[in-house]
N, C-alpha and C positions, 0 to 999 in steps of 0.2 A: 524930323526923329522926337519921339518925347522920351524925355530924359530920366533915367533913374536917381533917384534922390540919394539913398543911403550906402548902395555898394561903389566900389571903384569903379574908373574908367574900364568900358567894356568893348567887345565887338558889337556891331550894329547888322541886322537884318532887317528888310523890311516887314517878311512873314516868318514867324517862329511856329511848326508845328511842334507840339510835344507829343511822340508818340508814332512808330513807323506802323500802325494796323490798319486794316480797310478804310477806316473813316480818314485817317490823317493823311494817307498816301491817295486817297480820292480827292481831299481837298488841293494837296498837293501837284496831282496829275491835270486838275480840272484849271489852276492857278496857272500853269505853263504852258497849257495847252492855248489858253485865250488871252495870258497874259505873257509872252517867252523872254522879254526883259527882265520883270520883277526876278528878285533876287527873295528863293526860298527856301528855306532850312529846316531839315528836319533832324531832331534827336530821338534819338530811340536807345533804351538802356544795355538792350541784350546785344552780344556779341556780333552778330549778323539776325539781317532782316528776316523773319520769320521764327523766329528760335524763340518767341515767347508767346506766338499764336497759336491755341488750341482749342476746337470747338468739335461740336457736330461733326459734319457741319452740311446745311441744306442751304443753295444761295438760288434766291430766286434771281432768274436773269436780268430783267431789265435796267435795274441801274447799272449795273456793272457793263453792258452791252453798250449804255448810252454815252457813259463814261468815254469805253476806247473807241467806240466809233469817232469819236472826234480826236482824241489822242495819239491814238494809234491805227488810221485805215490799214486795214488789209491784216488784222492784228488773228483773226478767224483762222488765219491760213498757218499761223507758228507753230513750231514744235511746242513751245510753252503754252497755248492755249487749247490745244489738243491732249496733252497731257492733263493740264488741271482741270479741264470741263468735258472729259473724258467720258465721264457717267450723267446719263439725264435720268432721271427717275420716271420709271414708265410703272412702276407697280410701287404701291403705297399701302404697307398695312400697319394696321391700327389693333393691336392686342389686348385682351382682357388676360392679365396671370391670376384665377382665384386660388392656385395654388401651385406648388410646385411642380406637377406633373401634368396641369392642364392650360391650355390656352385657348382663346375664342378670337375669332377675327372681327371686331367691330368696327369696320369700316364704311359698313351700310349706315349705320348709326350717324356719320359724320358726312354722309352724301345726304341722307335726310337732312340733317340742321342746315347743309345749305341750300336746299331747295327749299327750306321756309326760313331763310335768310337769317339764322342762328349762330351767334358768335361761332360755335364751335366748327361751323362747315368752313372756317380758315385753315382747321388744321387739314388741310389735302396738298400734298408736294409733285403731283404729276408736274412734268414740264421743266421742274427746277433739278438743280445741279446736285450732286452729292461731291462734297470737296473736300481734298486737305486744307484747313484754312491756310497753316503753315506755308503749304506749296503756292497756293494764290495769294498770299501777301509778297512772298518773295519775287515772284511774277509781276505783281503790280510794282514793287520796287525797284526791280530793271528799267520797266518802262517809264518812272517816273526820274530817275537815274539819267534816262537815254534823252527826254526832253530837259535836262539841264537842273533838276533839283538835287539841291547838296544834303545826302542823310550821312549825318555822324551815329553809327553805331558803336557801342559801346560807352555811351554818355548818359547818366542817369541824371532827372532834373531834380533839383532839390528842394528848391524856393521859387517861389515866385514874389514880386516886389511890385508893390502899387506904384500909381505916379503920386504927384504932389496932389492933386485933388483928391485921388482917393477914385475917380471915377474908370478905370481901368488898369490894365497893366504897364509899367516899364519894361521890366526885364524880367529873364527866367536865370537863376544860380547853378549850375551844373554842380553835382557833387565831387567832394574833394579825393582824390587817390592816393594811396598810399600812406595809410594811418596805418598803427598798429592794433591790436586789441583794446588797448587803454586808451586809443585816442592821439597819440606822440606821433609826431612827423617822422616818418622813417627816408632814408638816402634817397627812395625813390619818391619822393611826397612830390605832389602835384596838387595846385589850388583849382578846385573847379572856377571854368571861367563863368564871368558874366555876361549874357548876351542881352542888349539892347535891341528893341522890337517896334513897329508901329503895330504888328498884328499879333496878337497869341491863338493858335489853336490849339484847344488843348485835346487830345484825342487817346487818351494812356489806355483805354479798354477798363474795364470794372474798377470800382473804388481805387480809381487813380489818385495817389496821393499829390500830386500838385493840385488836382481838381479839389480836393476834398479841401486842400490849403486856402484856395482863392475862394472858394464856397463861405468858409470863415472868414478868410480878410476882408472879400468885400460885401460879406452879410447875406450873402443869397439864401433863400429858403425854400425847402417841400414842404408842399401842403400835407404830403405822407412820408414816414421815413420810409427810406430805399429798402427794402427784402432781397435776401439772395438767394441764391440756389449752390449748394458745392459739387461738381461734374467731375468724377472722375473717369478716365478711359484707355484703353488699351487697343492698342492695332496687333493683330493676329494673321500671321502667316498661315492659311490654310493649305488645306490639299485642292489640285484643281477640278476635282468631283465635288467636293462641299462648294466650293468657290459657285461652279457653275451649277448646283442644287439652289444656291442662295439667289443667284443672277446679278448681274451687274448694276441694274439701272433699279434697285430695290433698295428701300430705308424701311425701317420697322422701330414703330413707336411703342412702347410697352406699358401698361398700367395694371396697379393690383401688386402680387406679390413680386418681391420680397420685402414692400414698406409700407403697403394697406391693405388690410384685408378688414370688412366691415365688420362693425359693432364689437368683436374680438383682438380688433388691431393686430399688428401698428397701423396709425393712423398718421402716417407722411404723406405730403407732397410730390410728386416730382414719377421718374418712371424710370426705365431700359431703354437704352438706343443699341440697332444695330443696322449699319451701313456699310455699303460695298463700299469697298477702297480702290486702290491699284490692283492689276490683277495679282488675284490669288491672296487678299487680304484684305481682310473683315475689320473694323471698327465697334468694337463695344463697350457702352459705358454707361453709367448708372449717374441719373440728375435728381438731387433730395433735397428739397425747401431747407434753408437754414433756419426754421423754423420749431425745427426737430424737437422732443422734448427727452430723448433717452441719454441720461449721462454715460452708458458707455457705447453707445453709437458710432458707428465710421462709415463713409460711403460704402469704404472698399471691402466691407463684407457684405455691405448690400449686394455690389456687385459680383463678388464670390459665387452669391447664393442666387443671384440673376444668370452669369453663367452655368450654372451647375443646374438650372431648370429645364426640363425636358426640349423644349420648344426650341432653343437659343443653344442646348449641347449639340445639336445633330448638326450645327453647321460649324462647329468651331473646336470640338473634340479631339485633342491629339494635334492640337496646332501650336504653332511658337509665337509669344509675343516678341516683338520686335523693338515696340515702342509702347511707352505710356507717359502720363500725364494728369494733371488737376487742376481747376480753376473755378473761380465765382462767376454767375452769372445773376445781373441786376434784374430785378423782375419786378419791382416795385409800381411802375409803368407811368402813367401820364400824373398820375398825382406826386411820383418823386422827384421829377424832372427839377432841376436846382433851377430856381428864377429868384430874378432881382425884385423884391417885394412891392418897388415900387411902382416899375415899367413894365413886370413880367416877363424881363428879356431872359433868353437860356444863354445868361453868361451877364459882362457889364464892359458898357464901352468898347474898348479896342480887344475882348477878350470871349472866345465863343467856345460852347462846349460839346460836343460831337458822341455819337455813336453811344458803346456802352459804357463811358464817363458819362452821358447827360442818361443812360439807364434808354437807350432807342429798342429795347425788346419787346416783342408784340409775342405775349404770351399764350395768346390763341392761335397763333400759328407756331410757336416754339423756334421762334426767328428771330436775328436781328441782323445779321449780317446785309440785306440787301438795304436795311434802313440805315446802317452807319455809313454805307458809300452814298446812298443819296443824301445824308448830313453831310458828308465832305462837300460834296458838289454844290448844297447850298450856302456853305460857309466859302468856298472859295466866290461864288456869285454874292456874297456878301459885302465882302472884302475889293471886289471889281466897283463893286457900284458906293467905298467908302475912301476910293484913295485921296480924299482930298479931306477927307472929314473922319479918322480912325474911329473917334469916340461912336460913329453912329453904326458901327460893322454887327456890335450884339442885335441891334435894334431892325437891322435891315434881314439879318439872319434869321431871327425869332419870326417876320412877318414871311420869310420865303418857307422857313417848317411848315409854319403856320397853314399857308397856302399849300404844301404838296400832302404827297401821298404818306409821309412818314405820323404825321400828327393826326390824318384820318384814319392811321390804323390804331394810333396808341390811344385817341379817343376812345375807337369802337371796344377797346380791351380794358379802358380804365378803371372797371370795379372790379375783374375777375380774381387777381391774385388777393388784393385784400380782403374779397368774400369766401376765399378757403382759407387765408390765414386767423380770418375772422370765428366761419363755423367747422374749420378742419374738411376734410374731402368730403367726406359721408354725405354733411348735409350742403357744403358750401360749392360743390360740382353740380348740381342741381340748381340751388339758388344761383349761382353764375348765368346761367341759361336768360336769365332775365335783363344780365347787362345794364344798358344805360338806365334801366327804372329803376335801381337800387341806388340807395344814397352812398355818398362816402363813408365807408366804413374806418373809424377808428382804428387803428392796430397799434402794435407796439415793437420797435428796432427786433429782430430776430432772437438775438439774446438773453431776452426776458424769458424765452419759452422754458429753458431747460429746467428740466426736474430730477429727482434721483429715481426717477422710474428707468427699467433695464427694457434693452430692447431683446424680444421673447424670441426672435432668429438666429442668434448671434452663431457662426457656422464653428465646428468642431474646433478648430486649430485656427491661430493669429494668422492675418493676413502678414504676408513676407515685404513687409515696407522697403527693406533693403534692396530688394532686387527690382520693384515698383520704382525705387528714387534712380538706381542704377540706369533703367529702362527710358529715363526721362533728361539721362546725360546733364544731370544738374553739375552747377560746381561753382563756387566763390572762393576767391583767394581765404586761406585757410587764418594768415593774420591779419586781416582785416577786421574791423570795430563788427559787434552783430548788430543787424539790422532791426533784430527783434527785440524787444523790451520789455519785461513784465513791470508794472508802474510799483505795485505794492506787495512786495512777497508774503507782507504779514498777511495781506488777505488771502492768498493760496492758502499759506500756512493755516488759520482760525476759522475760512469759511468753508473757501472752496473744495478743498481736499476733503475734510470731515462730510461736506452736505455730497459733492458731486464725485468725489474721489476723483480729481483733477482729469476733467476731459479732456483737454489740452493733446496730455498725452495718447490718448484714444482717437481722438478726429482727425488730428493733423496727416494729414499724407504721406508726409516726408519722416514723421520719424523724430522731428526736430527736439520736441519736449521731453525730458526725463525728469525722475528724481533722483537730486545727488544730494547725501548726506542728509535727507531728508525735507530738502527744498527741491521744490520745481523750477527747472530752469529751460532756457532755449539752449541746450546742450550741444545741437548739432546745425545751428546756421546755415554751414555749408550745404546741407543737405535742403535748403529751403526750395520751393516749387514756386513761390511769386504769388501762390493763388490767393493769401492774405484770410484763410479762413479762419486763422487763429484770433487776428482783431476783431471779425463781424460775431464770433462765436463763444468766446471766453464768456461766463454765466455770470461773470461780474465785470463785464466791460474793462479786462486789467492789465492788456496787451495790446503796443502799439507795432505798428510795422513802419519801418523807415526803409528809404530808400539803400542799397547796399552801390558798395562800388558798380561803374559800367563795366560790363560784358560778362557778367554772373549770371546765375539761374539757370533753369532750362534751356534745353538745345534743340527744342523739338524741330525735325528734317521733314516727318512724311505723317503728320496728324493733321 
């Protein structure tokens, strides 16, 4: 056992997985399948497994099938499998929306791209699953528990402690519980435990707090900054006639209106999605690159416009929103994967970085779930091969990733998002066809893109953020310290507000930020959806998101 140096005596576990998402659970399932006697613990900050998982989500079948065939023979006949994997995609539309009333299906162009071996040809989803990632994760959690994995929900991870040599991690500190707003201990105070471990698997999802702390402490580097998109989604109950018209095996990806129109603008990367969910439910979403320049832009306004487009409206008009949520997506690709600058390892020593925490999203496919599951399986194999030498795990994990389909996909899409960030959608999309022939363009973090420019397609009325937040069922203990901090309020007052009119008030999907007595504050932290948009889009990089008490945040059930 590697010993912690600064923390008090702690509990110990052989393998500690931080995050009960698809990547972390895949690692735990694979480990317990192959090594039933190994003690594996997963810590998860949400109240229940699946509560913080929100995605499109289109899932390629092979990695999940491979994982479950070994872990749970006969899984295909279970009620959970039949529910979670009910929708197999047999109709795949890619729409171009030149305006609010026009729509053209350009799927033929994607098929041509595949014929000629171009990157865009990967954007085909036939045979994939259209899933609720919340339900998928809950199901994977049940399988993990049945195998003997210990899953601790309601425990946020606050800090990671390096070992004496700095070549890996010795322990993880959980967040303290029972503090008041000023940080004073209340009668129900419980100090966060410290868990010592031989192996640390970081699988927190996009922009993970512990992952970024480890990147800084272990001095890992990215060759290019991580870029993000912000996604908002609603699950809408529609009429049986509308659902039948859409069909259960259909997914729609749309580009153009309302976030990009040629020449006259706006000029943002991203688009809308429309997926079949459970019977009589459709998922409607909008995903927008966080390098937008419009200071008054809100992704929810774009979602409103998208829902009102004639093509979309026919399927959802008169429907009822039953759940809603928001999250960020890592889009920086291959060059944004955090690596040890000396070895190139994705992690260091006994610490491995998986899934969205590493940034394994293939933007040419608009998918990352399969890579997350695959990376979990590779991490498990690396741990198995490093039982006698935990410090070699990150190296073995990196070797396995580089031999896997994850690395193949990430390399093929390596210049896609940077090309669009550099040249904008109008020029960047055609240029990105050249793929690997292009150099690695230098790009800046998303927040640098903000300007005083205004979004010209603003809807006539403000988006109802209170109802949206209620549909996410988010909650935090009202008395706990705020997990959102404005580092320098003077910057807000003298620079951000005069130049940009306090954009955090607009772009936060949960209405966390308000102006109170002339000062911008995170006035409603209990509304927070944990999307972390504020941390990555504040134009002065002046907001920090820290882990709240465990059990808080959104409680997605069907998304």
